[in-house]
C-alpha positions in Angstrom: 54.4 24.9 35.2 57.5 22.0 35.5 58.7 21.0 32.0 57.8 17.6 32.6 54.1 18.6 33.6 54.1 20.9 30.0 55.7 18.2 28.1 52.9 15.7 29.5 50.2 18.2 28.8 51.1 18.7 24.8 51.5 15.2 24.4 48.4 14.3 25.5 46.7 17.1 23.4 48.7 15.7 20.3 47.1 12.1 21.0 43.8 13.6 21.3 44.0 15.7 18.1 46.5 14.2 15.9 46.1 16.7 13.0 46.5 20.3 14.7 50.0 20.3 14.1 49.5 18.8 10.7 47.5 21.7 9.7 50.0 24.3 10.7 52.7 22.3 8.3 53.6 23.4 4.9 52.0 20.7 2.5 55.6 19.3 1.6 56.1 18.3 5.0 52.3 17.6 5.8 52.7 13.9 4.2 55.7 13.0 5.9 54.0 14.0 9.3 50.9 11.9 8.3 53.3 8.7 7.6 54.9 9.5 11.0 51.7 9.3 12.6 50.8 5.9 10.8 54.1 4.3 11.7 54.9 5.3 15.4 54.0 3.5 18.3 55.5 5.6 21.1 53.7 5.7 24.1 52.2 9.0 25.1 52.3 10.7 21.9 50.2 8.6 19.5 47.1 6.6 19.3 46.9 3.2 18.0 45.2 4.5 14.7 45.7 3.9 10.9 46.0 7.6 9.5 44.7 7.6 6.0 46.2 10.6 4.0 43.1 12.6 3.3 43.4 12.8 7.1 41.0 10.6 8.2 41.5 8.6 11.5 40.6 4.8 11.2 40.7 2.7 14.5 43.4 -0.2 13.8 40.9 -3.1 14.6 42.5 -6.6 15.0 41.8 -8.9 12.3 38.8 -11.4 12.6 39.7 -15.0 13.2 39.4 -17.0 10.5 36.7 -19.6 10.6 37.8 -22.9 9.3 35.6 -25.5 7.1 35.2 -28.8 9.0 37.3 -30.3 6.3 40.0 -27.7 6.3 40.5 -27.6 10.0 40.5 -31.8 10.1 43.1 -31.2 7.2 44.9 -28.4 9.2 45.5 -30.5 12.4 46.8 -33.7 10.2 49.4 -31.9 8.3 50.5 -29.7 11.6 51.1 -33.3 13.4 53.7 -33.8 10.2 55.9 -30.8 10.1 59.2 -30.9 8.8 58.8 -34.7 8.2 58.7 -36.2 4.8 55.1 -36.6 3.6 55.6 -37.5 -0.1 58.0 -39.5 -2.4 57.3 -39.1 -6.2 58.0 -41.7 -8.8 60.8 -41.4 -11.2 60.5 -39.3 -14.3 63.3 -39.6 -17.1 64.5 -36.1 -18.5 65.4 -37.4 -22.2 66.6 -35.1 -24.8 63.1 -34.9 -26.5 61.7 -33.3 -23.5 64.6 -30.9 -23.1 64.2 -30.1 -26.9 60.6 -29.5 -26.4 61.1 -27.2 -23.5 63.5 -25.4 -25.4 61.5 -24.5 -28.5 58.0 -23.4 -26.1 60.6 -21.0 -24.3 62.7 -20.0 -27.2 66.0 -21.0 -25.1 68.3 -23.0 -27.8 71.6 -22.6 -25.5 73.6 -25.1 -26.9 74.5 -26.5 -23.3 70.7 -28.0 -23.4 70.2 -28.7 -27.0 73.5 -29.9 -28.8 74.4 -33.1 -27.7 77.8 -33.1 -29.8 79.4 -29.8 -28.7 78.0 -30.6 -25.0 80.6 -34.1 -25.2 83.3 -31.7 -26.6 82.7 -28.5 -24.8 80.8 -28.8 -21.4 82.1 -30.1 -18.1 79.2 -32.5 -17.8 80.1 -34.1 -21.5 76.5 -34.0 -22.1 73.4 -31.8 -22.7 71.6 -30.7 -19.4 67.8 -29.8 -18.7 66.8 -26.0 -18.1 66.3 -25.3 -14.8 63.2 -24.0 -15.5 62.2 -27.5 -17.3 63.0 -29.3 -13.9 61.1 -26.4 -12.2 57.9 -26.9 -14.3 58.0 -30.3 -13.6 57.1 -29.9 -9.9 53.4 -30.5 -10.0 53.7 -34.1 -12.2 56.8 -34.9 -9.8 54.5 -34.5 -6.8 51.3 -35.6 -8.1 49.4 -32.8 -7.5 48.2 -33.1 -11.2 47.0 -36.9 -11.2 43.0 -36.8 -10.7 42.8 -39.8 -9.6 45.4 -39.9 -6.9 44.5 -36.2 -5.6 47.2 -34.9 -3.0 44.4 -33.2 -1.1 41.3 -34.9 -1.8 38.9 -32.8 0.7 39.5 -29.4 -1.0 37.4 -28.2 -3.9 40.0 -26.5 -5.4 44.2 -26.2 -5.1 45.7 -22.9 -6.3 49.8 -22.5 -7.1 50.2 -19.5 -5.2 54.1 -19.3 -6.0 57.4 -19.9 -4.4 59.3 -18.3 -2.1 62.7 -19.2 -3.0 63.9 -21.5 -6.0 67.9 -23.0 -6.3 69.3 -25.6 -8.7 72.3 -26.8 -6.9 73.5 -29.4 -9.5 72.3 -29.7 -13.2 70.1 -32.5 -14.4 71.8 -34.2 -17.4 70.1 -35.4 -20.6 69.0 -39.3 -19.7 68.7 -38.7 -16.1 65.7 -39.8 -14.1 64.6 -37.6 -10.9 61.7 -37.5 -8.3 60.4 -35.4 -5.7 60.7 -35.4 -1.9 57.9 -33.3 0.2 58.2 -31.8 3.4 55.4 -29.6 5.0 56.7 -26.3 6.4 53.8 -24.7 7.4 49.9 -24.7 7.6 48.4 -21.2 7.9 44.6 -20.7 7.8 43.0 -17.9 5.1 39.7 -16.8 4.1 37.7 -20.1 2.7 41.0 -22.6 2.9 44.5 -23.1 4.0 47.9 -22.0 3.0 50.8 -24.6 2.7 54.3 -23.9 2.6 56.0 -27.1 1.4 59.8 -27.8 0.8 60.2 -29.8 -2.4 63.5 -31.2 -3.1 64.3 -32.6 -6.7 66.3 -36.0 -6.2 68.6 -36.9 -9.4 69.0 -40.9 -9.1 72.7 -41.7 -8.5 73.6 -38.1 -7.3 74.2 -36.9 -3.9 73.1 -33.4 -4.7 69.8 -32.5 -5.5 68.8 -30.9 -9.1 66.0 -28.3 -7.6 65.3 -27.3 -4.3 62.0 -25.1 -3.8 59.8 -23.6 -0.9 56.2 -24.0 -3.1 53.4 -22.3 -1.5 49.7 -23.6 -2.5 46.3 -22.4 -1.2 43.4 -24.8 -0.7 39.7 -23.9 -0.9 37.1 -25.8 0.6 
């Protein structure tokens, strides 16, 4: 028998009986072999299967397509048509010292750059106190009008859930007394079970300043 034919025969055997070799291995090596079979996609050597650690082979079926609620499908079409475009500019909001102090009390972060105007005037390069970065971040909901019951951002959805943030940056500090507002762009819209997942880029503009106080990639989920 030629070497090529021998290798082909052995590969076909392994493909049909992926755990035959496993049974020959010591326990310390067996788990590595199972993990290899799970991850390997080399044609002729493995099946396209999901191999459980207990030795059970499960067919790796393609995920079923998501069936969208009519209102979700309609909203998805609308949002996809505006990807990358600015869809919302919020109202100006003043970040005064009282708000900064109350945030410091809640978070127990009383660092002088936030709460001591006299010292900040003398020692800070900004010559005044600045808002906590997390204060600016925590205001995204109100800055994007996401919590206004009379002006709902996605009125056809039954529920909106904050799913988290992909990334956050604070390019420039928000000084005490500054006014800020949020500008929102839709980056992507993805169907999920019973709804949509929306990734938004939110930039917090500081009045009279070229650089934003916060840029965040926010993820929300809408359920219908």
